[in-house]
N, C-alpha and C positions, 0 to 999 in steps of 0.2 A: 336846300334841305329836302327831305323826302316828303312827298305829298301824303296827306292822311287818307290812305285808301282803305276801305273796309276790307277786313280779312275774313268776313263771315261767308263769302261766296264759296261754292264748291270748288275744290282744287283737285284735279286728277293727276296722279303720278303713274307714269308708264315706264317700267324698267325692262327694256329689250323685248317687250311683248308686242302684241297686236295694237295698232293705233287706237282702235275703239272710238271713243268720243272725240279724240283729238285728230282724227283723220280730216284732212283738208284745212287744218289750222295754219295761220301765219306763225312762223317760228322765229324766235330770236335765238341765235346760236352763239354759244360761248362757254367758257369754263365757269364764269360767274363766281369766282372765289371772293367772298365777302359781299357780293351784290352791291357794289359801290355806285356812286352817282354816274360814273361812266357807263357801267353796265345798265343802269336804269334809263340812260339815254337811248341805248339800243333797244331795251324792252319797250320804251315809250314809242319808238318808231314802229315796232311790231304791233303794239296796241292800236296805234293810229291807222296803220294799214288794214288791220283786221276790222276795225270799225267801218272803214270806207267800203270794205268788201262784204260786210255782213257775215264775217267768219269769226271763229274762236282764235285766241292767241295763246301761244305756249312757249316755254323755254325749251331748247334742245341743248342738253349739257352732257357732261361725261364724268364717270367715276371709275377709278380714281382720277385725279388730275393727271394729264399726260406726262407731266414732269416726274411724277412719282413712278410712272411706268418705265420711262426711259432712263431714269437715274434713281433706281430703288435704294441705293446706298447713300444717297445725298439727302441730308435732312431738308425738309421743306416746311416752312412755317405757313400753315393754312390759316387763312383769316376766318374760315367757317368750316365746321364739320359738314358732312354730307347732309345730315338731317337739318342742321341750322340753315344751310343754303336753301333747302327746299322751303323751310318756314319763311325765310326772307322773300323768296320768289312768290310764295303764296300771298304775300301782303302787297304785291305790286299791281294787282288787278288782272294778272294772267289767269287763264282758265286751267292751266296745268303745266306739267313738266314732263319731258321725255328724257330719260336718263339712259345713256348707252354705257355699257361696261367697256372701259378702255383696256383691252387685252391685246395679245399678239395678233389675233385675227382682225380685230378692228384697226390696229395700227397698220396692217398690211393693205387695207382697203384703199384703192386709188381714189383720187379726187373725182374722176369721171364716174366711178361706181357709187361713190357716196352721193353724188347728185342724182344719178339716174335710178339706182336701185333703192336707196333709202329715202331721199327727199321726194322723188316723183312717184316711183312705183309703190313703195310701202306706205308712205304717209300722205301722198297726194297734196303736198303743201300748197297753200293758197298764196304764199309769199314768204320771203326770208328777210330778216334784218341781221346785220353783222357789224362789228366794229371795223374801222379802217385798216387795222393791222391783223385781222383774223386770217389764218391760213389753216388748211385742213388737207386730209388725205396723205397717203404714203409719201414720206419725204417732204411733207408740207408743200406739196406741189400746187395745191388749190389756193388761189389768191382771190381777193375781192373782185378784181377784173375778170378772172376766169368765171367766178360764180355769177357775176352780172351777165356775162356773155351767154352762159348756159341757161340762165333764167329767161333771157330774151328768146333763146332758141327753143326752150321747152315749155314756155308759156306761164312763167310765174315771175312776179316783180321782185326785185332785190333792192333793199335800201341799205346803203353803206353809210355808216354814221361816222362823222368826223370826230377827231379827238376832243376831249373835254379838259380844260385847264381851270384851276382855281388860283387866282392871283399869281399866275406864272408857273404854278406847280402842276405837273401832269396828274390827273386823277386816274390812278392805276393801282392794281393790287400791290405792285412792287413798291410804289411810293408810300402806301399805307403800311406795309410791313416795315419799311425803313423808319417811319415815324414811330411805330410801336416799339421798335428795337431801341429807340432813344427815350422811351417813356412819354412821348409827345401825344398823349391820348386825345387832347383837344384838337390838335392838327389832324389826327387820324379821323376823328369824328366829322370834321369839316369835309374831308375827302370822301368818307363813307356816306355822309348824309344823316348819320345818327351815331350814337356812341358804339364803339366796338364792344362786343360781348362774347362771353363763353358760356357754355352749358356744361354742368358737371354734377356728379353725385356727391353728397356730403359723406365723408368718411371719418372714422375715428382717428384722433391724433394723440399727442402726448398729454393733453389736458393742461398744458402750460398756461394757455390763455386764461382758463378758468381760475387757475391758482393766482394769476396776476390781477384778476378782477376784470379781465377782458375776454370772456368766452368766445371762441371762434368756431365758425363752420369751415371745415377744411375740405378742399377740393384738389385732386391731383390733375394737373393739366397734361396735355399731350407732350411727350419729351421734346418734340420739335418746336414747341411754342417759343417764339422769339421775343416775347414781351420783356422789356427791361425789368430787372429785379429792382424792387422799390416799394414804396408805400403809396396807395392810391385812394381817392374818394370813389366809392362805387355805389351802385344801386342794384338791388337784387329783386327778382320776382319770385315770390314764394306762394305757390298755389294761386296765382293771379293777384296777389297783394304785393305792391312795391314797397320795399324797405330800404332806407338809406344805410350806408355803412362805410367803414374804412377797412382796407385790405392790405395785407402784406404778401407780395409774391417774391419768393426767394428761398435762400438756403438756411435762414436763421443763424447767422454768424455768432450771435451772442451765446448760442446753446450748442449746436451740433454740426453746422455746415453740411446738412444732409441734402437729400434730393429736393429739387425745387417743389414748393408747395404753395398753394393759394390759401391764405388764412383770412377769413372775413369776420370782422366784428360788426354785428348789426346793431345800429343805434336804436335804443328804446324798443327792443324786441325781446320777448321771452317765449321759449318754445323749443321742443325737441326736433331737431332738423336731421338727425341721422337717417341716412337712406333716402332722403328727399333729393329731387333733382332741381337745381336752381339755375336760372338765367342770371348772369352777373354782368352788368354793364360798367365800363370803366369811364368815369366822368372827369376826374382831374388827377394830376400828378401832385404829390405832396413832398416826398424827399427820397433820397437814395437809401437803400438798405445799408445798415452799418452795425458794427460790433460795439456794444456798450461795456463799460468797465464794471458796472454793477446793475443789479436788478432794479434798484431805486432809480438809477439814471434812465433805464429802459422805460419804466413806468411813467416817469416824468415826460419823456418824449411821446409816449403813447397818448397821454392826456392832451398834449399839444397837437398830435396828429388828429385826434377826434375833433378838437375845436376847429382846426383848419378844414377838415373834411366837411363839417357842418356848413361852413361858409361857402365852400366850393359847391356843395350840393344845393344850397339855397339859391345861389346864382344861376344854377343850371335849370331851374324850373322843374318840369316833369320829364326831362330828356330821357328817352329810352328807345331802343330799336323797335320798329314795327314788325311784328311777327304774325304770320298767318297760322291757322290750325291745319294739321294734317290728319 
């Protein structure tokens, strides 16, 4: 699980600018989608190296994800938005993040130029930590072996971190996406190190939940979200207050089969949430989305969903992702 690291320390974000306070830092390099336990192992290596050298530690990452650049028409289920990724990174103990815009010019940068011009000349890195499968530069020509050789030649240490497994499962963004696509939010949380979460603005809906006695906060997720449609036990953060709930993600087959929508019924909560931004963590799977023959049948199942969600949330303790402030 994720260590309880204080998120109150300053966190510097540099977007394609001058390195400033992060010049000379030890950098953990990667896409860090979801900032899962495997990523945190790489970050941990950077933190350890930085501590030994008396330097700062930072993440060096890219926006958008390279896959979105190279395959713009292919949907990609991102585990974290760019801001959410930075909030997760800010909670790891890093001093900051360097975010490079992944565009045509950056994609054309050779592995040699990335090391010499960016890592050495621009940022004067004190060291680098990468995963065992990290490749970089035009045509992905830069390998861990290449970076280690260049580090030795140019005077900075390179830590290559071995793969991480969890009971035989690879801890990777791909395996987490697969788990979420099957509704296996508990398995995803084990791989992430904390529950998977989304952040979104509460919008107006059809008010059906209110008419049924279950008023909901509605959030439209990114169209590429690959979470399985169904009913979930969730926990929301509302202005710093954690509130348990039960949520439906799907197309509302009993009513309209419309565009996918996340509808959250918050337990024992009253208040106007329209326009607020919520963090919603997915704690447990309850059931598949289904079409009911009557409103009474739907309400009966919703009452059972609430009871099951309460039990799931009770077992989960205070589980919630650790997020830093930006």
